[in-house]
VOGU-3710 file (C-alpha; in Angstrom, 3 decimals, decimal comma):
1> mlagsiaegk> 80,053/23,013/76,971  83,741/23,851/77,243  84,483/27,584/77,392  87,721/29,156/76,383  90,763/27,752/74,459  91,960/24,042/74,540  95,722/23,472/74,674  97,411/22,072/71,509  98,623/18,976/73,529  94,976/18,144/74,326
11> lagsisngkl> 94,225/17,701/70,598  95,706/14,419/70,101  93,838/12,136/67,805  91,467/13,022/65,047  88,181/14,786/64,857  85,451/13,298/62,425  84,214/15,277/59,502  80,563/15,430/61,056  81,959/17,472/63,932  83,439/20,103/61,781
21> ansiititgs> 81,265/23,036/60,674  82,720/23,319/57,292  83,800/19,718/56,495  82,934/19,592/52,646  83,492/21,316/49,516  80,779/21,582/46,755  82,075/21,530/43,168  79,342/22,584/40,621  80,001/21,711/37,126  78,933/23,810/33,916
31> dassdpislg> 75,918/21,424/33,505  74,642/22,240/36,923  75,589/18,949/38,479  77,215/19,062/42,002  78,858/16,833/44,206  80,111/17,270/47,696  83,809/16,261/48,501  84,571/15,586/52,158  87,868/16,658/53,622  90,250/13,821/53,345
41> etltiangeg> 88,886/12,498/49,871  90,475/13,103/46,562  89,185/15,408/43,811  90,266/13,919/40,286  90,468/16,268/37,374  89,861/14,114/34,382  91,518/14,841/31,103  89,575/14,539/27,827  90,426/14,465/24,094  92,220/17,755/23,464
51> iisaisantl> 92,294/18,724/27,159  95,253/18,581/29,379  95,283/19,361/33,269  98,139/19,642/35,544  98,641/20,482/39,253  101,847/22,079/40,339  102,377/24,207/43,836  98,560/24,110/44,463  97,688/25,655/41,162  95,516/23,795/38,703
61> titaelatas> 96,331/24,571/34,902  93,816/23,289/32,249  95,045/23,521/28,653  93,860/22,836/25,248  95,964/20,564/22,893  96,360/21,621/19,415  94,055/19,721/16,896  95,601/17,095/14,650  93,944/14,811/11,983  93,496/12,363/14,930
71> nkgvasfdsn> 92,940/14,398/17,998  90,233/16,981/18,639  91,511/20,222/20,014  92,199/23,980/19,328  92,950/25,307/15,843  93,416/28,412/13,942  91,871/29,047/10,482  92,734/31,290/7,520  89,617/33,368/7,199  90,336/33,435/3,409
81> dftvtsgvvt> 89,754/29,767/3,093  87,370/28,791/6,100  84,486/30,308/8,097  83,788/29,214/11,703  80,614/29,888/13,336  79,522/28,259/16,732  82,301/25,797/16,415  81,205/24,673/13,042  84,048/25,002/10,223  83,033/25,587/6,642
91> vtatdggtf> 85,467/25,371/3,893  85,252/28,595/1,386  85,814/27,991/-2,274  88,700/30,623/-2,904  88,802/30,056/-6,725  85,152/30,497/-7,529  84,681/26,646/-7,576  82,352/24,582/-5,598  82,967/21,774/-3,328
//
C-alpha cells in the first residue's frame, strides 16, 4: 500500500472505472426506472412530441413546445369556453346550446 501523495508526472496513462470509488452516476426516471452510467459514457436526453431539450454551458434546459393542430404541446384555454381537469379539455357551451 502506497502512503502519501503521488507526483502528477507519475499519473501517465489511464485508470479503469473499476478502480475508482465513484465511477458511475445513477439516473432515476419518474417511473422509478434507473440505469447507471459509467464515466466516459454519454447520456442522451431524448426529445418527444411537444418537448425540446438543449444543453449549453453545462446547463440542461427542457422546454415545452406550443400545441398546434398537429403537435401535442402546451396550450392555454379561455375558461369561458373550456374547462381543463387533470389534462382533459372539455368544451363549454357558451350560448346555451349543446355539443
